[in-house]
C-alpha positions as CSV (number, residue, x, y, z in Angstrom):
1,M,71.6,114.9,85.5
2,P,72.9,112.5,82.8
3,T,76.1,110.5,83.1
4,V,78.8,110.6,80.4
5,V,81.0,107.6,80.3
6,I,84.5,108.7,79.2
7,I,86.4,105.8,77.5
8,P,90.0,106.9,76.7
9,I,91.4,104.9,73.7
10,K,95.1,105.4,72.9
11,S,95.5,103.8,69.5
12,F,94.6,100.5,67.8
13,R,97.9,100.5,66.0
14,L,100.2,101.4,68.9
15,G,98.2,100.0,71.8
16,K,98.7,96.8,73.7
17,Q,102.5,96.7,73.0
18,R,102.8,94.4,76.1
19,L,101.0,91.8,74.1
20,S,103.5,91.8,71.3
21,D,105.0,88.4,72.4
22,A,101.6,86.8,72.1
23,L,99.9,88.7,69.2
24,D,101.2,90.2,66.0
25,D,100.4,93.8,65.0
26,E,97.3,92.9,63.1
27,R,95.8,90.8,65.8
28,R,96.6,93.4,68.5
29,Q,94.8,96.0,66.4
30,T,91.8,93.7,66.0
31,L,91.8,93.1,69.7
32,G,92.0,96.8,70.5
33,R,89.0,97.6,68.3
34,A,87.1,94.6,69.7
35,L,87.8,95.6,73.3
36,A,86.8,99.3,72.7
37,G,83.6,98.2,70.9
38,H,82.7,95.8,73.7
39,T,83.2,98.4,76.4
40,A,81.3,101.2,74.5
41,G,78.5,98.7,73.6
42,V,78.0,97.6,77.2
43,V,77.9,101.2,78.3
44,E,75.2,102.0,75.7
45,S,73.3,98.8,76.7
46,A,73.3,100.1,80.3
47,G,71.5,103.3,79.1
48,L,74.5,105.6,79.3
49,I,76.4,107.7,76.8
50,P,79.8,106.4,75.8
51,L,82.3,109.2,74.8
52,I,85.4,108.0,73.1
53,V,88.4,110.3,74.0
54,T,91.4,109.8,71.7
55,A,94.2,111.6,69.9
56,D,94.3,109.0,67.2
57,P,92.4,109.8,63.9
58,Q,91.9,106.1,63.2
59,V,90.2,105.6,66.6
60,A,88.1,108.7,66.0
61,E,87.0,107.4,62.6
62,W,86.1,104.0,64.1
63,A,84.0,105.7,66.8
64,T,82.1,107.8,64.2
65,A,81.5,104.7,62.0
66,S,80.3,102.8,65.1
67,G,77.9,105.5,66.1
68,F,79.8,106.6,69.2
69,P,80.6,110.3,69.9
70,S,84.3,111.1,70.2
71,L,86.4,113.9,71.5
72,P,90.1,114.7,70.8
73,D,92.8,114.9,73.4
74,S,96.4,115.8,73.3
75,G,97.8,112.3,73.2
76,T,99.9,112.7,76.3
77,G,98.3,109.8,78.2
78,L,95.3,108.5,80.1
79,T,95.4,111.2,82.8
80,D,95.0,114.0,80.2
81,A,92.4,112.1,78.3
82,A,90.3,111.7,81.5
83,R,90.7,115.4,82.2
84,V,89.5,116.4,78.7
85,G,86.5,114.1,79.0
86,M,85.7,115.4,82.5
87,E,85.8,119.0,81.4
88,W,83.5,118.3,78.5
89,A,81.0,116.4,80.7
90,R,81.1,119.3,83.3
91,S,80.5,121.9,80.6
92,S,77.5,119.9,79.4
93,R,76.2,119.7,83.0
94,S,76.7,116.0,83.2
95,R,78.2,113.6,85.7
96,W,81.4,111.9,84.4
97,L,82.6,108.4,84.7
98,V,86.0,107.4,83.4
99,L,86.0,103.8,82.3
100,H,88.9,101.8,80.9
101,G,88.4,100.6,77.3
102,D,90.0,97.2,77.8
103,L,87.6,95.4,80.1
104,P,86.7,92.2,78.3
105,L,84.5,90.8,81.1
106,L,82.5,94.0,81.5
107,S,78.7,93.5,81.8
108,T,75.7,95.8,81.9
109,S,75.3,95.0,85.6
110,D,78.9,96.1,86.2
111,V,78.2,99.5,84.6
112,Q,75.0,99.8,86.6
113,A,77.0,99.0,89.8
114,V,79.1,102.1,89.3
115,S,76.5,104.4,87.8
116,E,73.7,103.8,90.4
117,P,75.7,105.2,93.4
118,M,76.4,108.2,91.2
119,R,72.7,108.8,90.6
120,Q,72.3,108.8,94.4
121,G,74.9,111.6,94.7
122,H,78.0,109.5,95.6
123,T,81.4,109.4,93.9
124,V,82.6,106.0,92.8
125,I,85.8,104.1,92.2
126,A,86.6,100.6,91.0
127,P,90.1,99.1,91.4
128,S,91.7,96.9,88.8
129,S,93.4,93.7,89.8
130,D,96.9,95.3,89.6
131,G,96.0,98.2,91.9
132,G,95.1,100.6,89.2
133,T,91.8,102.4,88.7
134,S,89.4,100.8,86.1
135,A,86.5,103.2,86.8
136,I,86.2,106.5,88.6
137,G,83.3,108.9,88.6
138,A,81.8,112.1,90.2
139,D,80.2,115.3,89.1
140,G,82.8,117.9,90.1
141,E,86.4,118.8,89.4
142,F,89.0,116.1,90.0
143,R,92.7,115.7,89.7
144,F,93.5,112.4,88.0
145,E,96.8,110.6,88.4
146,F,96.6,107.3,86.6
147,G,99.4,104.7,86.5
148,V,100.7,102.0,88.9
149,G,98.9,102.2,92.2
150,S,96.5,104.8,91.1
151,F,93.5,103.4,93.1
152,H,95.3,104.4,96.4
153,R,96.1,107.8,95.1
154,H,92.6,108.5,93.8
155,L,90.5,107.1,96.7
156,P,91.5,109.8,99.3
157,R,90.7,112.6,96.8
158,L,87.0,111.5,96.5
159,T,84.3,112.7,98.8
160,D,81.7,110.1,100.0
161,A,83.2,107.4,97.7
162,R,81.6,104.1,97.0
163,V,84.2,101.4,96.2
164,V,82.9,98.9,93.6
165,V,84.8,95.6,93.3
166,R,83.6,93.4,90.5
167,T,85.3,90.9,88.2
168,G,84.1,92.8,85.1
169,L,85.8,95.9,86.3
170,A,88.9,94.3,87.9
171,L,90.3,92.5,84.9
172,D,91.8,94.7,82.2
173,V,94.1,93.4,79.5
174,D,97.6,94.5,80.2
175,S,99.5,91.3,79.7
176,P,99.2,87.9,77.8
177,N,98.2,86.3,81.2
178,D,95.3,88.8,81.5
179,L,94.2,87.8,78.0
180,V,94.4,84.1,78.7
181,A,92.5,84.5,82.0
182,A,89.7,86.5,80.4
183,A,89.3,84.2,77.4
184,A,89.1,81.2,79.8
185,T,85.9,82.5,81.5
186,K,82.3,82.1,80.3
187,R,82.0,85.9,79.8
188,G,85.2,85.8,77.7
189,T,83.8,83.5,75.1
190,W,83.6,86.4,72.6
191,L,87.4,86.9,73.0
192,R,88.2,83.3,72.0
193,K,86.4,84.0,68.7
194,I,88.4,87.2,68.1
195,L,91.7,85.5,68.8
196,S,91.1,82.3,66.9
């Protein structure tokens, strides 16, 4: 059974508003595209199928131009985008893995660390550093509830879950401090080039 990696992307133009004190509109859009491209590219390098789920036409055009399949959602938020992607994966008889699109330190080994337990029949979940859920995957129906503290809401709903804690999955970019921390690491070298 193949695994579809659902990557919800809100909007390059409207995303990352919490970075507005550190980056102007143009640089935030550039960062949003770069983060999405990094995440989808790493997923592809791990031998999985990245599926961009978005309500934004600009993001859908970027996905097509970049060679990534995309799927529209209603634009009501991450929870709905994850549900739309999950339903598509299930209809295509695939496992699903929802992965945040703003993980600058994500590596192929991080993706393999969440996808391998799934191949063995387990569900998986990876917490973000702020208590959110940066990755969650299974092959059945699931009720998502993303937002603050979502890891602790999601975990009890999973059967036979494997919790995967890795730096590349833990650090998502929600604040200027997250961006600085990521760019200061060896894996974040590519971010420094984007932001210079």
